[in-house]
N, C-alpha and C positions, 0 to 999 in steps of 0.2 A: 333512738331518739322518735323513730317514726312512731312507735307502739305508745311513747308518751305525748305526743301530737295528737292522735286518735281520742282519746280523754279528753281533753276540752273541746272538741271537734263534736265529740258526742255529747257533752254536756252541754253545747251552744244549738243542740239538734241540726247541726250541718249537717246532714247524711252524705252528703256527694263529698264533703272535705273526708268524711270520716273514708269512705269508698278510695279514695286518693291514697289514703295513707295505707288501707287493708292491701292495697294494689303494691305499695314499694314497701310495706314488710313482705308479701309473697314474694317480690322479687328478691329482697335479699336473703330470705332465708334458704330461695331455690340456690342461689349462689352458694351459702355455705355450707348446703348439703355437697354441692360439688367437690368443693374444695375439700371438705371433710371426709368423701368417700373416696377422693385419689389421693389425697396428700396424708390424711389423718392414720395411716399404719408408722409415720415418722414417730409421732407421739403418741401410743394407745389409750393412755390415760384420758389424754386432751380429747382423742375421738369419740370414747364415751359420752365426757360430759357435754361437748357440742351437739353428738348425736340427743342426747336428752334435750338440750336447750333446742334444736329445730323441732323438735317433736313436741315442745310446750306453745311456743311458737305458733304451730297448725292449730294446734288447739284456741290459740288465742283468737287466729283469725276467722276459725269457724265460728266463735263465740260472737265476735263483732258484726258477722255476716248475719247472724241471727239477730242479733240487734237491730240491725239496719233495715232488715227485710221487717220485724216487729213494726217499724215506724214509718218507713219509707220504701217499699218496696220495688217501686220505680227506679230507685236510685242503684239497682242491683240488676238492670237489664244487662244479660249476656254474661253475667256470673253465676257461679254456680253456687247455691245453698243447700243447707242440710239443717230442717227446720221441725220441729213439732206443731203438727197441727189437730185441734178440735174439728171433729166432724161433726158437732151435736149441731141440730139447726142447718145443716146445708141439705141443700136440691140437690139430687142424684139423675145426671141425664146419661143414657147410653149415646155412645160416638161410636164411629166404625173404628177409632182404635184405641178404644178405651171407656173410661167413666168417667166424667165431668162432674166435677164435684165444686158448688156452687154457694156461697155464702155471701153474710152482709161484709165482709171486709174488701178491701179491692185487688184481690186475690182469687183466681181459679184454681181447681186442681186438675189437671189428667190423671189419672190413674191406669195401669195396664188392666187391673183385675178389681171388683167389686172389693169394699173395705168392711171390715167388721169391726165393732168397739168404737168407743168415744174418740180415742185419740191413736195417730200413727205419726211415723218419720217418713218424711218425705225428702227425697234427694233429689234436685235437678239443676236445670238451667232456667232461669226468670226470662222469658220470651216478650218482646213485644204485645203492646196492651190489642187484646179482641175484643169490640163491642165497649171499649173502655175500662176494660178489666184487663189485671197481667196474669198471664199463663205461668204454672210452674210444671212441666211434666216429668213426673217421677220417672225417674229410671231403678229404685231398687226401694221395695215396699216391703214395710216389716210393721205387725201393730206393736205400741209401745203400751207400758202402764200406765194408770193414770195420775 
């Protein structure tokens, strides 16, 4: 039911409510995995079905976080996100701990190394605003196709 609840919350653009739903889904899915990996051996066919369901739910949570991030990144402070980022038009500034990419959006990106290409995939935790802008400190860097 929590999954169904995120749809109308998303349609209403109530991103804080979507995040509440995402966290609920994540907790339930974690419990499912613990039970399945602890007792799933009793019914091997069900084990594989529940494992697939948990994997699909992980994907749904990642996709919903990306959607919230695209619309209101501030709703995800403290949450880990995995997003595709366009580097076109961003300013690059050398920092002591990496390269800070600043663009027109509300989010700055801190990468450990200088990025090449137009698009990258960034994964990290949304930090509190600095200079009025949210920060995503990337912990897995990789170029992606356009």
